[in-house]
N, C-alpha and C positions, 0 to 999 in steps of 0.2 A: 549512217546507222546510229541510233541513239545509244548513249553510254549506259552500261548496265547500272541499275539502281543498287546502291549500297544496302546491304542487309542491316536492320537495326542491331545495334550492339547488345548482346545478351547480358543480362544482369546475373551476377553470380555471387557466391559467398555471403558475407554479412549483409551486403546491400539487398540481395534477394530475400534473405530471411526477414529483414526489417520491413520490406515491402509486403511480404505475406502477413506479418503480424499486424501491420497497419490495416490491411484489407480485412483481416479477421475481426479486429476491433470495430471497424466501420460496419461490418455486417451485424455484429452483436448489438450495435446501437440501433440497428434497423429491425432485427428479428430476434426472437428468443432462441435459447440453445436448441430446443426441439426442432426449430425450423432452419437452423444453421446448416448449410450444405458445403461440403468441400468443393464442389463444382463451382458454386457461386463465388466462394473465396478465391479460387484459382482464376476465375474470369475477371474479378475485380483487380487482382494483383497482376494480371497479364501474363500468367504462366500456365503451363499444362497441369492438369489435375494430377498426373502421374508424379510431378515434382513434389506435390504435397504428400501424396501417399508414400513416397520413398522415405521421407523424413518423419512423417507423423501418420501412422497407419489408421488412426481413427480421429474423428473431430474432437474427442475428449483429449487426446494427446496434443492436438494442435492448440486447443484452448489452454491447456496446462502450460505449454511452452510460451504462449503469448502472454499469459498473466505473469509468469515468472519473469519474463523479459521486461514488461512494462513497469512492474512494481520495483524491480531492481534499478531501472534507469531513472524512474521518476521520483521514487521515495528515497531521499538521500539521508544517510546516517553519517554526519560529519564527525571529525575528530580534530577540534581546534585547540584542545587542551584546556578548554574553559566551558563550563556547563551552560551558561547563558548563551554563548555563541553557538554551541552545539544545538541547543533547543531552538534557537531562532532559525538556524539552517534547516533543521528537521521540519519544523512547523511551516516554514515557507514552502518547502517541497510538498508537504501535505496539502496546503492551501492551493498551490498552483496545479497540483494533480487533480484536485476536486473541481477546479474550474476548466480542466482540459476536455476536449471532445472525447478522448479515450475513456474518460470516466463514465460516460453515458452507457457504454456497453458493459462496463464492469458493474455498475449499479444494477443494471438489468439482471446480470448473472447473480449478484449477491441476493437480490430479492426473489428472483424466480428459480434459482438453482436448487433450492431445498426440495423441490419436487423430484429431483434426480439424485439419488444417493451417491452415485459415483462422482458427479459434478460437485456436490456438496463437500465430499471428502477432499477433492482437489482444492476447492476454495479454502477450506479449513487448514489444509496442510501449508498452503502458501501464506495464509494469514499468520499461522503459528511461526513459520520460519522468519517472516518479516518482523513479527513482534519480538522474537528472540534477538534478531539483529539490532533492532532499535533499542532494546534494553541495555545494550552495551554502553549507551550514553549514560545511563544511570549507574552502571557498574563502575565505569571510569570515574564518575563524579564522586562515588562513595570512596574509591581508592584515593582520590585527591583530597578528601575531607570536605567536599562541597555539599554533601548530603549525609545524613546520619545513617549508620548501619541499621538495617531493619525496615527501611522505607520500602513500600510496596511499589516496585519499579513499574509493573504493568499498570497499576491504577494511576500512578503519577503521570505517565505518558498518555494514557487513555483520557484522563481528565482534560488535557490540553488538545489532543488531536480530536477528541469527540466534540469539544466545544467549537472547533473550527468547522468540522463537518456539519454539525447541527445548524450553525449559522448560515452556511452556504446552501445546504440541501433543503432544509426545512423552514428556515426563516427568510431565505432569499436575501441575505444581507452580506455585505462585503466584509473582509477581514484584512485591513491594511497592517503594515508593519507596526504602527503605533499601538494598535489593538493587540497584536501578538505580544508586544513587550509588556503590556498591562496584564495579559493572561499569564505569561511566564512569571511575572513578579508575584501575582496572587497565589498561584499554585506552589511556586518555589518557596515562598515565605512560610506557607503552611507546612510543607514537607520538612523544611529546615527546623521547624519548631515541634516536630514529632507528629504532625497531623497525617493520618492515613498510614501510620507505621504498622507493620505486621505485628511487631512485638508489643506495641502499646496496649491494645485491648487485653492481652493476656496479663500484663503487669497490673493493669487497673483492676481486673477481675480478682487477682490474688490479694490486692490491697483491700478490696471490698470484702472478700471472704474473711480476711484477718480481722477486720473491724467488727464483724458480726459474731465472732467467737466469744 
């Protein structure tokens, strides 16, 4: 009599959730949000669709959880006690994320999700949360005296992260560490000398008004 076959070991907990998120991103790289189906995600992940519905009642809930997870894991906001080191760690994670297969699905959502108000709201809320998290790099630098008070933290980080994304997505060019260092130096020197300061245009306007009296 042949020995009974062992049942495949069931995946549970965090490993199961990670596998479902991977399947969701893979599907989003293949189809748009409108065509995304919970059944196909479940099949790709090798789980019953009831498993998905118990945790995420709708595909919007599933996409929100997936985006929350992938941005938290892949976009790093380091705290080395040094601004340059923090910026290098942050921008490396942005670069590597842009080059990852997961980004294909996320880019599809970002460009196509505006047709769906609920999805657009999810994308915006996750972006706002991650932006607020990354601005801690600037806040800590100001507290240490590495950046002047009044620097526009959002613009400061966007100038660098945007340059990396533009180079990779639209120029199809690489962005190695040496180029990251040059980018950091250029933006940082400008910010340290008052460039892009929120307070600076106001002060300049007051001086101009005083001279015209």
